[in-house]
C-alpha positions as CSV (number, residue, x, y, z in Angstrom):
1,M,31.7,72.5,18.3
2,A,31.4,72.2,14.5
3,A,28.8,74.1,12.7
4,V,25.2,73.2,13.2
5,V,22.6,74.3,10.6
6,L,18.8,73.8,11.0
7,V,16.7,74.0,7.9
8,L,13.0,74.3,8.6
9,G,10.1,74.3,6.2
10,G,6.6,73.0,5.5
11,A,5.7,70.1,3.3
12,R,7.1,70.4,-0.2
13,S,8.7,73.7,0.6
14,G,12.1,72.7,-0.8
15,K,13.8,72.3,2.6
16,S,15.5,69.0,1.7
17,E,17.1,70.6,-1.4
18,V,18.3,73.5,0.7
19,G,19.7,71.1,3.3
20,E,21.5,69.2,0.5
21,R,23.1,72.4,-0.9
22,R,24.2,73.6,2.5
23,A,25.7,70.2,3.4
24,A,27.6,70.2,0.1
25,E,28.9,73.7,0.7
26,L,30.1,72.8,4.2
27,A,31.7,69.6,2.9
28,A,33.7,71.5,0.3
29,L,35.4,73.3,3.3
30,T,36.5,70.1,4.9
31,P,39.5,67.9,4.1
32,S,37.5,64.9,3.1
33,G,34.7,66.7,1.3
34,V,32.4,63.8,2.3
35,V,28.7,64.0,3.2
36,T,26.9,61.3,5.1
37,Y,23.2,61.4,4.5
38,V,21.5,60.3,7.7
39,A,18.0,59.0,6.8
40,T,15.5,58.9,9.7
41,G,12.5,57.4,7.9
42,W,11.9,54.7,5.4
43,A,9.5,52.0,4.3
44,P,11.8,49.0,4.2
45,D,9.1,46.6,3.0
46,G,8.1,48.7,0.0
47,S,4.5,49.0,1.2
48,D,4.2,52.7,0.4
49,P,4.9,53.4,-3.3
50,S,4.7,57.2,-2.8
51,W,7.3,57.1,-0.1
52,Q,9.5,54.9,-2.2
53,A,9.2,57.4,-5.1
54,R,10.1,60.3,-2.8
55,V,13.1,58.4,-1.5
56,A,14.2,57.7,-5.0
57,A,13.9,61.3,-6.0
58,H,16.1,62.4,-3.0
59,Q,18.7,59.7,-4.0
60,L,18.9,60.9,-7.6
61,R,19.6,64.5,-6.4
62,R,22.6,63.4,-4.2
63,P,26.1,63.0,-5.6
64,P,27.2,59.3,-5.9
65,T,30.1,60.0,-3.5
66,W,27.6,60.6,-0.6
67,T,27.0,57.7,1.7
68,T,23.6,56.9,3.2
69,V,23.0,55.6,6.7
70,E,19.5,54.6,7.8
71,A,19.3,55.8,11.4
72,G,15.6,55.5,11.9
73,T,14.8,56.2,15.6
74,E,18.5,55.7,16.5
75,L,19.5,59.1,15.3
76,V,21.5,60.2,18.4
77,S,23.7,57.1,18.5
78,C,24.1,57.1,14.7
79,L,25.2,60.7,14.6
80,S,27.9,60.0,17.3
81,S,29.5,57.5,14.9
82,V,29.5,59.8,11.7
83,T,32.8,61.7,11.4
84,D,32.2,63.6,8.2
85,V,29.6,66.3,7.4
86,A,26.2,64.9,8.3
87,L,22.9,65.7,6.6
88,V,19.9,64.6,8.7
89,D,16.7,64.3,6.8
90,S,14.5,64.7,8.8
91,L,13.7,65.4,12.4
92,G,10.0,65.0,11.7
93,T,10.3,61.4,10.6
94,W,12.7,60.7,13.6
95,V,10.1,62.1,16.1
96,S,7.2,60.3,14.4
97,G,9.0,56.9,14.6
98,I,9.5,57.1,18.3
99,D,6.8,55.6,20.6
100,G,4.7,58.4,22.1
101,F,6.9,60.9,20.1
102,E,9.2,60.9,23.2
103,A,12.3,62.1,21.4
104,D,15.2,63.4,23.6
105,P,16.1,66.8,22.3
106,L,18.8,67.3,25.0
107,A,20.6,64.1,23.9
108,L,20.5,65.2,20.3
109,V,21.9,68.7,21.2
110,E,24.7,67.0,23.2
111,V,25.7,64.8,20.3
112,L,25.6,67.8,18.0
113,A,28.0,69.7,20.3
114,E,30.4,66.8,20.3
115,R,30.5,66.1,16.6
116,P,33.9,66.8,14.9
117,A,32.3,67.9,11.6
118,P,29.3,70.1,10.6
119,T,25.8,68.9,10.8
120,V,22.8,70.0,8.7
121,L,19.4,69.0,10.0
122,V,16.2,69.2,8.0
123,S,12.9,69.5,9.9
124,D,9.2,70.2,9.3
125,E,7.9,73.4,10.7
126,V,4.5,72.2,11.9
127,G,3.6,75.1,14.1
128,L,2.4,77.4,11.3
129,G,-0.5,75.2,10.0
130,V,-3.9,74.4,11.1
131,H,-4.4,73.2,14.7
132,P,-4.4,69.4,14.5
133,E,-7.8,67.7,15.0
134,T,-6.6,64.7,16.9
135,A,-4.7,64.3,20.2
136,V,-2.0,62.4,18.3
137,G,-1.6,65.3,15.9
138,V,-1.3,67.7,18.8
139,A,1.2,65.5,20.5
140,F,3.3,65.2,17.4
141,R,3.2,68.9,16.7
142,D,4.2,69.7,20.3
143,A,7.0,67.1,20.4
144,L,8.5,68.2,17.1
145,G,8.2,71.9,18.2
146,D,10.2,71.1,21.3
147,V,12.9,69.3,19.2
148,N,13.1,72.2,16.7
149,R,13.4,74.8,19.4
150,A,16.2,72.9,21.2
151,V,18.1,72.4,18.0
152,A,17.6,76.0,16.9
153,A,18.9,77.2,20.2
154,A,22.1,75.2,19.7
155,A,22.5,76.0,16.0
156,D,24.8,78.4,14.4
157,E,22.5,79.0,11.5
158,V,18.7,78.5,11.2
159,L,17.0,78.8,7.8
160,L,13.3,78.8,7.0
161,V,12.3,77.6,3.6
162,V,9.0,78.9,2.2
163,A,7.9,78.2,-1.4
164,G,11.6,77.4,-2.3
165,R,12.8,80.7,-0.8
166,V,15.3,80.8,2.0
167,L,14.8,83.1,4.9
168,P,17.7,83.2,7.5
169,L,16.4,83.4,11.0
170,G,18.3,85.4,13.7
């Protein structure tokens, strides 16, 4: 199994930048040096200007040599076809896009174990905040928590990003 790195953090914590740096470091150790950015969320119709601005900021940070694949809810099948270092951003948008938040963490872990190149996955840590007020919020928090735990159990490295600071988790 190639290296698996999970980068966790709250909203605006800097987790995506940490994931990008870690993916670049891992790619530098591979023969191709290539990173494929696997996007799990987007607003294809342009209906959300703030989302479009956030996507544009992420794109500007990435080297032009990186390729982008919009996996959406098809993350597992998409990852199985990526042969270079993969940067998945993020598990939270993947889970939120699936009906009933019924993501399959075991299928994700299986494809991670089969990948020939390292994978860096970015995810929201939603278990440290306020208890959600709605049943939908609770369901999302619980589903993403299950995915994060499964990926963390399979990962070689787990990093928690708080206020831009990186804390390695054992």
